[in-house]
C-alpha positions as CSV (number, residue, x, y, z in Angstrom):
1,M,1.8,-4.2,-5.1
2,N,1.8,-2.9,-8.8
3,I,-1.2,-2.0,-10.2
4,T,0.2,-2.9,-14.1
5,A,1.3,-5.3,-15.7
6,G,4.7,-3.6,-16.5
7,K,7.5,-3.2,-14.3
8,T,7.7,-2.2,-11.2
9,Q,7.3,1.9,-10.5
10,D,9.3,4.1,-8.1
11,I,8.9,7.7,-7.1
12,G,11.8,7.4,-4.4
13,L,8.6,7.4,-1.3
14,P,10.7,6.4,1.9
15,K,10.5,2.3,2.4
16,I,9.5,0.0,5.6
17,S,12.5,-0.4,6.8
18,G,13.6,-4.0,7.1
19,K,11.3,-4.8,4.8
20,K,12.1,-6.1,1.7
21,Y,10.7,-4.8,-2.1
22,G,10.3,-6.7,-4.9
23,D,10.3,-6.0,-8.0
24,E,6.1,-5.5,-8.4
25,Y,5.2,-2.7,-7.0
26,F,3.9,0.7,-7.5
27,E,3.9,4.4,-5.8
28,T,1.8,6.9,-7.2
29,L,1.2,10.6,-5.2
30,L,-2.5,10.6,-3.9
31,I,-4.3,14.0,-3.4
32,P,-5.3,14.8,0.1
33,N,-7.7,15.0,1.7
34,K,-9.6,13.8,-1.0
35,Y,-12.0,10.5,-0.6
36,T,-9.8,7.8,-2.9
37,R,-11.1,4.7,-3.5
38,L,-8.2,1.7,-3.9
39,R,-9.7,-1.1,-5.4
40,H,-7.4,-4.6,-7.1
41,A,-9.4,-7.6,-8.8
42,L,-7.8,-10.8,-11.1
43,Y,-10.3,-12.4,-13.1
44,G,-12.4,-14.9,-11.1
45,G,-9.9,-14.6,-7.9
46,C,-10.3,-12.4,-5.5
47,A,-11.1,-9.2,-5.6
48,V,-10.6,-5.7,-2.9
49,D,-12.3,-2.3,-2.4
50,L,-10.7,0.2,-0.2
51,P,-12.3,3.0,0.9
52,F,-10.3,5.8,2.4
53,V,-9.4,9.4,2.6
54,P,-5.0,10.3,3.1
55,E,-4.2,12.7,4.8
56,K,-1.5,15.3,4.4
57,N,2.1,14.6,4.5
58,K,1.0,10.9,4.6
59,I,2.8,8.1,3.3
60,Y,0.9,4.7,3.3
61,E,1.6,1.2,1.5
62,A,-1.1,-0.7,0.2
63,T,-0.2,-4.8,0.7
64,I,-2.5,-8.3,-0.9
65,D,-2.9,-10.9,0.8
66,Y,-3.8,-14.3,-1.6
67,E,-2.7,-16.8,0.6
68,I,-6.5,-16.6,3.3
69,R,-7.8,-19.3,0.6
70,P,-8.1,-19.7,-3.0
71,G,-9.8,-16.8,-4.6
72,A,-9.6,-14.6,-1.8
73,C,-7.7,-12.0,-1.2
74,V,-7.2,-9.2,1.9
75,F,-6.4,-5.7,1.4
76,Y,-4.1,-4.1,4.2
77,L,-3.2,-0.4,4.1
78,K,-0.6,1.0,6.6
79,E,1.5,4.1,7.6
80,V,4.5,4.6,6.2
81,Y,5.6,6.3,9.7
82,Y,9.7,8.0,10.3
83,D,10.6,6.8,14.2
84,K,12.9,9.9,14.3
85,T,14.1,7.6,18.0
86,N,15.4,4.9,16.1
87,R,16.0,6.9,13.2
88,I,14.2,4.0,10.3
89,Y,10.8,3.8,8.9
90,I,8.4,1.7,10.1
91,E,4.7,1.1,9.6
92,R,1.6,1.7,11.3
93,D,-1.9,0.7,11.9
94,V,-4.4,3.2,9.8
95,K,-6.2,5.5,12.1
96,N,-10.1,6.2,10.7
């Protein structure tokens, strides 16, 4: 997801195998074991807020679904996990 109005910012984090990434996403580093709040809001539209504590040495991917209904959206947070058996990156639910 791209939190800026500019171009994609790719810092080289692994991508989920088989998933197509468009031109609008943003990668950043998070401080592990520190309360973090992901927030997204559109003027007159959806607003989502997702608090969590990122774990050390884990990679996360957040996506937003705008197709739910007009003016609403859903924020999804997944862990990007390396499957050693198949040698690919997959996504899995974040454990609370």
